[in-house]
Short mmCIF file of the C-alpha atoms (twelve columns), coordinates in Angstrom:
data_MODEL
# 
_entry.id   MODEL 
# 
loop_
_atom_site.group_PDB 
_atom_site.id 
_atom_site.type_symbol 
_atom_site.label_atom_id 
_atom_site.label_alt_id 
_atom_site.label_comp_id 
_atom_site.label_asym_id 
_atom_site.label_seq_id 
_atom_site.Cartn_x 
_atom_site.Cartn_y 
_atom_site.Cartn_z 
_atom_site.pdbx_PDB_model_num 
ATOM 1   C CA . MET A 1   0.000  0.000  0.000   1 
ATOM 2   C CA . ARG A 2   2.827  2.341  0.870   1 
ATOM 3   C CA . ALA A 3   4.434  1.766  -2.558  1 
ATOM 4   C CA . MET A 4   1.158  2.461  -4.345  1 
ATOM 5   C CA . ALA A 5   0.585  5.593  -2.250  1 
ATOM 6   C CA . THR A 6   4.045  6.841  -3.160  1 
ATOM 7   C CA . VAL A 7   3.471  6.235  -6.870  1 
ATOM 8   C CA . THR A 8   0.083  7.948  -6.703  1 
ATOM 9   C CA . THR A 9   1.547  10.971 -4.889  1 
ATOM 10  C CA . THR A 10  4.348  11.229 -7.430  1 
ATOM 11  C CA . ALA A 11  1.929  11.045 -10.339 1 
ATOM 12  C CA . LEU A 12  -0.259 13.768 -8.832  1 
ATOM 13  C CA . CYS A 13  2.774  15.931 -8.233  1 
ATOM 14  C CA . LEU A 14  3.916  15.546 -11.838 1 
ATOM 15  C CA . LEU A 15  0.447  16.476 -13.069 1 
ATOM 16  C CA . ALA A 16  0.357  19.499 -10.773 1 
ATOM 17  C CA . ALA A 17  3.827  20.525 -11.930 1 
ATOM 18  C CA . ALA A 18  2.674  20.541 -15.521 1 
ATOM 19  C CA . LEU A 19  -0.169 22.881 -14.633 1 
ATOM 20  C CA . ALA A 20  1.149  25.222 -11.966 1 
ATOM 21  C CA . GLY A 21  4.446  24.022 -10.483 1 
ATOM 22  C CA . CYS A 22  5.027  21.463 -7.725  1 
ATOM 23  C CA . GLY A 23  7.213  21.760 -4.673  1 
ATOM 24  C CA . ALA A 24  9.639  24.592 -3.987  1 
ATOM 25  C CA . GLY A 25  10.365 27.162 -6.656  1 
ATOM 26  C CA . GLY A 26  7.154  26.935 -8.730  1 
ATOM 27  C CA . THR A 27  6.706  28.705 -12.029 1 
ATOM 28  C CA . GLY A 28  4.082  30.641 -13.926 1 
ATOM 29  C CA . GLU A 29  1.060  31.824 -12.002 1 
ATOM 30  C CA . ASP A 30  2.501  31.271 -8.516  1 
ATOM 31  C CA . ARG A 31  5.314  33.804 -8.960  1 
ATOM 32  C CA . THR A 32  4.764  37.005 -7.031  1 
ATOM 33  C CA . ALA A 33  4.979  40.452 -8.609  1 
ATOM 34  C CA . GLY A 34  8.126  41.059 -6.579  1 
ATOM 35  C CA . ASP A 35  9.725  37.878 -7.939  1 
ATOM 36  C CA . ILE A 36  8.937  38.895 -11.523 1 
ATOM 37  C CA . LEU A 37  10.383 42.378 -11.082 1 
ATOM 38  C CA . ASP A 38  13.489 41.150 -9.254  1 
ATOM 39  C CA . GLU A 39  14.232 38.685 -12.060 1 
ATOM 40  C CA . ALA A 40  13.739 41.366 -14.721 1 
ATOM 41  C CA . ASN A 41  16.051 43.811 -12.952 1 
ATOM 42  C CA . ALA A 42  18.714 41.133 -12.479 1 
ATOM 43  C CA . THR A 43  18.498 40.284 -16.196 1 
ATOM 44  C CA . MET A 44  18.849 43.947 -17.167 1 
ATOM 45  C CA . ARG A 45  21.901 44.436 -14.945 1 
ATOM 46  C CA . LYS A 46  23.703 41.645 -16.797 1 
ATOM 47  C CA . LEU A 47  23.336 43.286 -20.213 1 
ATOM 48  C CA . SER A 48  26.400 44.431 -22.127 1 
ATOM 49  C CA . SER A 49  24.345 47.059 -23.973 1 
ATOM 50  C CA . VAL A 50  20.812 48.404 -24.258 1 
ATOM 51  C CA . THR A 51  18.899 51.206 -25.985 1 
ATOM 52  C CA . VAL A 52  16.734 53.445 -23.798 1 
ATOM 53  C CA . ASP A 53  14.068 55.795 -25.170 1 
ATOM 54  C CA . ILE A 54  12.322 58.182 -22.769 1 
ATOM 55  C CA . THR A 55  9.393  60.535 -23.282 1 
ATOM 56  C CA . ASN A 56  8.583  62.823 -20.358 1 
ATOM 57  C CA . ARG A 57  5.455  64.996 -20.444 1 
ATOM 58  C CA . THR A 58  4.449  67.474 -17.761 1 
ATOM 59  C CA . THR A 59  1.430  69.717 -17.413 1 
ATOM 60  C CA . SER A 60  3.606  72.825 -17.158 1 
ATOM 61  C CA . GLY A 61  6.893  72.199 -18.949 1 
ATOM 62  C CA . GLY A 62  6.069  70.574 -22.268 1 
ATOM 63  C CA . THR A 63  7.737  67.398 -23.508 1 
ATOM 64  C CA . VAL A 64  11.303 66.123 -23.317 1 
ATOM 65  C CA . THR A 65  12.467 63.047 -25.237 1 
ATOM 66  C CA . SER A 66  15.789 61.251 -25.064 1 
ATOM 67  C CA . HIS A 67  17.480 58.421 -26.942 1 
ATOM 68  C CA . LEU A 68  20.346 56.632 -25.207 1 
ATOM 69  C CA . VAL A 69  22.548 53.765 -26.378 1 
ATOM 70  C CA . THR A 70  24.726 52.541 -23.515 1 
ATOM 71  C CA . ASP A 71  26.914 49.778 -22.155 1 
ATOM 72  C CA . LEU A 72  25.466 50.583 -18.685 1 
ATOM 73  C CA . ASP A 73  28.933 51.537 -17.477 1 
ATOM 74  C CA . GLY A 74  31.001 54.340 -19.000 1 
ATOM 75  C CA . ARG A 75  30.376 54.267 -22.733 1 
ATOM 76  C CA . CYS A 76  27.218 55.746 -24.250 1 
ATOM 77  C CA . ARG A 77  25.696 58.188 -26.697 1 
ATOM 78  C CA . SER A 78  22.547 60.229 -26.128 1 
ATOM 79  C CA . ARG A 79  20.343 62.823 -27.794 1 
ATOM 80  C CA . THR A 80  17.869 64.872 -25.755 1 
ATOM 81  C CA . THR A 81  15.196 66.997 -27.428 1 
ATOM 82  C CA . TRP A 82  12.948 69.617 -25.827 1 
ATOM 83  C CA . SER A 83  9.538  70.630 -27.179 1 
ATOM 84  C CA . GLY A 84  10.848 74.184 -27.598 1 
ATOM 85  C CA . GLY A 85  13.343 72.957 -30.208 1 
ATOM 86  C CA . GLY A 86  16.446 72.580 -28.086 1 
ATOM 87  C CA . VAL A 87  18.661 69.569 -28.761 1 
ATOM 88  C CA . LEU A 88  21.662 68.353 -26.780 1 
ATOM 89  C CA . GLU A 89  23.849 65.523 -28.080 1 
ATOM 90  C CA . GLN A 90  26.384 63.768 -25.908 1 
ATOM 91  C CA . ILE A 91  29.013 61.059 -26.248 1 
ATOM 92  C CA . ARG A 92  30.580 59.717 -23.065 1 
ATOM 93  C CA . LEU A 93  33.721 57.604 -23.225 1 
ATOM 94  C CA . GLY A 94  34.997 56.794 -19.760 1 
ATOM 95  C CA . THR A 95  36.077 60.062 -18.157 1 
ATOM 96  C CA . THR A 96  35.520 62.236 -21.247 1 
ATOM 97  C CA . ASP A 97  32.343 63.858 -22.548 1 
ATOM 98  C CA . TYR A 98  31.772 65.227 -26.048 1 
ATOM 99  C CA . VAL A 99  28.811 67.603 -26.050 1 
ATOM 100 C CA . ARG A 100 27.046 69.322 -28.959 1 
ATOM 101 C CA . PRO A 101 24.065 71.634 -28.352 1 
ATOM 102 C CA . ASN A 102 22.030 73.131 -31.173 1 
ATOM 103 C CA . ARG A 103 21.229 76.820 -31.629 1 
ATOM 104 C CA . ALA A 104 17.850 76.703 -29.838 1 
ATOM 105 C CA . TYR A 105 19.447 75.046 -26.810 1 
ATOM 106 C CA . LEU A 106 22.173 77.700 -26.565 1 
ATOM 107 C CA . GLN A 107 19.704 80.546 -26.957 1 
ATOM 108 C CA . LYS A 108 17.338 79.346 -24.252 1 
ATOM 109 C CA . TRP A 109 19.335 77.392 -21.686 1 
ATOM 110 C CA . LYS A 110 22.746 79.014 -22.014 1 
ATOM 111 C CA . LYS A 111 21.299 82.524 -22.407 1 
ATOM 112 C CA . LYS A 112 23.125 83.228 -25.647 1 
ATOM 113 C CA . PRO A 113 20.504 84.971 -27.808 1 
ATOM 114 C CA . GLY A 114 23.149 86.204 -30.258 1 
ATOM 115 C CA . VAL A 115 23.887 82.685 -31.515 1 
ATOM 116 C CA . THR A 116 22.569 82.460 -35.079 1 
ATOM 117 C CA . GLY A 117 24.410 79.540 -36.668 1 
ATOM 118 C CA . GLU A 118 24.118 75.856 -35.906 1 
ATOM 119 C CA . GLN A 119 26.761 74.320 -33.666 1 
ATOM 120 C CA . ARG A 120 28.702 71.799 -35.733 1 
ATOM 121 C CA . LEU A 121 31.589 71.179 -33.352 1 
ATOM 122 C CA . TRP A 122 31.610 68.915 -30.336 1 
ATOM 123 C CA . VAL A 123 32.943 70.370 -27.075 1 
ATOM 124 C CA . LYS A 124 35.340 68.020 -25.304 1 
ATOM 125 C CA . THR A 125 35.183 68.194 -21.514 1 
ATOM 126 C CA . PRO A 126 36.148 65.930 -18.592 1 
ATOM 127 C CA . VAL A 127 33.376 64.102 -16.737 1 
ATOM 128 C CA . ASP A 128 32.756 65.554 -13.293 1 
ATOM 129 C CA . PRO A 129 32.235 62.554 -10.962 1 
ATOM 130 C CA . ALA A 130 31.092 64.852 -8.152  1 
ATOM 131 C CA . SER A 131 27.897 65.819 -9.958  1 
ATOM 132 C CA . PRO A 132 26.449 62.870 -11.885 1 
ATOM 133 C CA . GLY A 133 23.483 64.252 -13.781 1 
ATOM 134 C CA . GLY A 134 23.734 67.568 -11.979 1 
ATOM 135 C CA . ASP A 135 25.339 69.225 -14.979 1 
ATOM 136 C CA . GLY A 136 22.422 68.272 -17.230 1 
ATOM 137 C CA . LEU A 137 24.376 65.502 -18.939 1 
ATOM 138 C CA . THR A 138 23.335 61.873 -19.177 1 
ATOM 139 C CA . SER A 139 24.901 59.072 -17.166 1 
ATOM 140 C CA . CYS A 140 25.633 55.799 -18.951 1 
ATOM 141 C CA . GLU A 141 24.438 53.837 -15.933 1 
ATOM 142 C CA . ARG A 142 20.842 52.813 -15.226 1 
ATOM 143 C CA . PRO A 143 19.539 51.850 -11.758 1 
ATOM 144 C CA . PHE A 144 17.747 48.537 -12.297 1 
ATOM 145 C CA . ASP A 145 16.615 48.143 -8.679  1 
ATOM 146 C CA . SER A 146 13.323 47.024 -7.176  1 
ATOM 147 C CA . PHE A 147 11.491 49.320 -4.765  1 
ATOM 148 C CA . GLY A 148 8.093  50.006 -3.242  1 
ATOM 149 C CA . THR A 149 5.135  47.638 -3.152  1 
ATOM 150 C CA . ALA A 150 4.501  45.525 -6.257  1 
ATOM 151 C CA . LYS A 151 1.358  43.776 -7.478  1 
ATOM 152 C CA . LYS A 152 0.543  41.920 -10.667 1 
ATOM 153 C CA . GLY A 153 -1.428 43.576 -13.425 1 
ATOM 154 C CA . GLY A 154 -2.753 41.979 -16.577 1 
ATOM 155 C CA . SER A 155 -1.127 40.400 -19.598 1 
ATOM 156 C CA . THR A 156 -0.485 42.592 -22.628 1 
ATOM 157 C CA . ARG A 157 1.867  42.993 -25.571 1 
ATOM 158 C CA . VAL A 158 4.743  45.402 -26.007 1 
ATOM 159 C CA . GLY A 159 5.355  45.454 -29.720 1 
ATOM 160 C CA . ASP A 160 5.438  41.793 -30.771 1 
ATOM 161 C CA . THR A 161 6.324  40.453 -27.314 1 
ATOM 162 C CA . ARG A 162 3.880  39.140 -24.736 1 
ATOM 163 C CA . ALA A 163 4.414  40.868 -21.389 1 
ATOM 164 C CA . VAL A 164 3.060  40.935 -17.852 1 
ATOM 165 C CA . GLU A 165 2.340  44.186 -16.020 1 
ATOM 166 C CA . VAL A 166 3.810  44.822 -12.571 1 
ATOM 167 C CA . ILE A 167 2.313  47.848 -10.831 1 
ATOM 168 C CA . VAL A 168 4.410  49.539 -8.148  1 
ATOM 169 C CA . THR A 169 3.533  52.192 -5.593  1 
ATOM 170 C CA . ASP A 170 6.057  53.813 -3.297  1 
ATOM 171 C CA . LYS A 171 5.614  55.628 0.016   1 
ATOM 172 C CA . ALA A 172 8.203  58.173 -1.120  1 
ATOM 173 C CA . ASP A 173 5.916  59.215 -4.003  1 
ATOM 174 C CA . LYS A 174 2.297  59.067 -2.845  1 
ATOM 175 C CA . GLU A 175 0.909  60.625 -6.031  1 
ATOM 176 C CA . GLY A 176 2.774  58.483 -8.559  1 
ATOM 177 C CA . THR A 177 2.287  54.972 -9.919  1 
ATOM 178 C CA . TYR A 178 4.832  52.923 -11.852 1 
ATOM 179 C CA . THR A 179 3.875  50.180 -14.301 1 
ATOM 180 C CA . PHE A 180 6.642  47.821 -15.411 1 
ATOM 181 C CA . TYR A 181 6.170  45.609 -18.471 1 
ATOM 182 C CA . VAL A 182 8.228  42.399 -18.255 1 
ATOM 183 C CA . ALA A 183 8.664  40.000 -21.167 1 
ATOM 184 C CA . GLU A 184 6.943  36.622 -20.776 1 
ATOM 185 C CA . GLU A 185 8.638  35.207 -23.867 1 
ATOM 186 C CA . GLY A 186 12.349 34.476 -24.063 1 
ATOM 187 C CA . GLU A 187 14.525 36.353 -21.598 1 
ATOM 188 C CA . PRO A 188 12.598 38.233 -18.870 1 
ATOM 189 C CA . TYR A 189 13.687 41.654 -20.116 1 
ATOM 190 C CA . LEU A 190 12.155 44.854 -18.845 1 
ATOM 191 C CA . LEU A 191 10.492 46.146 -22.010 1 
ATOM 192 C CA . LYS A 192 8.876  49.351 -20.803 1 
ATOM 193 C CA . THR A 193 8.036  51.397 -17.724 1 
ATOM 194 C CA . VAL A 194 5.336  54.030 -17.391 1 
ATOM 195 C CA . TYR A 195 5.240  56.536 -14.542 1 
ATOM 196 C CA . LYS A 196 2.032  58.504 -13.966 1 
ATOM 197 C CA . SER A 197 1.176  61.270 -11.534 1 
ATOM 198 C CA . GLY A 198 -1.182 64.217 -11.600 1 
ATOM 199 C CA . ALA A 199 1.361  66.440 -13.319 1 
ATOM 200 C CA . GLN A 200 3.667  64.053 -15.139 1 
ATOM 201 C CA . ARG A 201 3.780  61.005 -17.398 1 
ATOM 202 C CA . THR A 202 7.089  59.360 -18.260 1 
ATOM 203 C CA . THR A 203 7.409  56.406 -20.620 1 
ATOM 204 C CA . THR A 204 10.717 54.546 -20.808 1 
ATOM 205 C CA . SER A 205 11.215 51.858 -23.445 1 
ATOM 206 C CA . PHE A 206 14.086 49.361 -23.627 1 
ATOM 207 C CA . SER A 207 15.349 47.585 -26.754 1 
ATOM 208 C CA . GLY A 208 18.554 46.514 -28.501 1 
ATOM 209 C CA . PHE A 209 19.453 44.066 -25.733 1 
ATOM 210 C CA . ASP A 210 23.139 43.043 -25.963 1 
ATOM 211 C CA . GLU A 211 23.440 44.397 -29.494 1 
ATOM 212 C CA . PRO A 212 26.889 45.596 -30.694 1 
ATOM 213 C CA . LEU A 213 27.650 49.068 -29.362 1 
ATOM 214 C CA . ASN A 214 28.983 51.496 -31.950 1 
ATOM 215 C CA . VAL A 215 29.897 54.504 -29.811 1 
ATOM 216 C CA . ARG A 216 33.033 56.375 -30.881 1 
ATOM 217 C CA . ALA A 217 34.602 59.759 -30.347 1 
ATOM 218 C CA . PRO A 218 33.949 62.416 -33.020 1 
ATOM 219 C CA . LYS A 219 36.593 62.996 -35.663 1 
ATOM 220 C CA . PRO A 220 39.435 65.261 -34.424 1 
ATOM 221 C CA . GLY A 221 38.430 68.031 -36.819 1 
ATOM 222 C CA . GLU A 222 34.957 68.142 -35.266 1 
ATOM 223 C CA . VAL A 223 36.154 68.649 -31.694 1 
ATOM 224 C CA . LEU A 224 36.712 71.860 -29.752 1 
ATOM 225 C CA . SER A 225 38.434 71.550 -26.372 1 
ATOM 226 C CA . ALA A 226 36.646 73.229 -23.454 1 
ATOM 227 C CA . GLY A 227 40.023 74.628 -22.455 1 
ATOM 228 C CA . GLY A 228 40.250 76.821 -25.519 1 
# 
């Protein structure tokens, strides 16, 4: 009887495993929202390169978009565009930045109304480690960290990929809600995040996972040193 009971238990366990997971670890429906998000963030941190596209809309300040190709360390290229027409391009290679603003950017943000021609040269300047992001330039790094309280949303598609929604709220931001879209097919990449509050909506999309990174310094004739 004991042998038959053991066989029966094993058979039931195998059947249950096929449907919803059996024993420790489980898969599919029994994974928590926190587990899904932790796995996605861990997968993203292992990437050698990724493309990040951000659109930020506010009720008072218009729209800002950015396109970033990065190795998530110290090598990246970005282009940020403001709804007023300003554009700032940047190449970061280790401890060196190459920056190229357009005319609209210089006129509005650098208070140089007399600038009439387009800026064709890149300005070479050292990276200031004391003020990451504080100088208005883009960091190559991305913080793929879990936070707040997560709960599962529905299933959807991001482009051609099936994804699951993970909705996150955080005590530090009582008005905002984050929705993370995690791939359910192939690698559990983070495909998109959407942040919503009363005054802001930010959509961040990720693509180009581990694709070759073609980020190089400008040609010497296109570079102007910040020192003169």
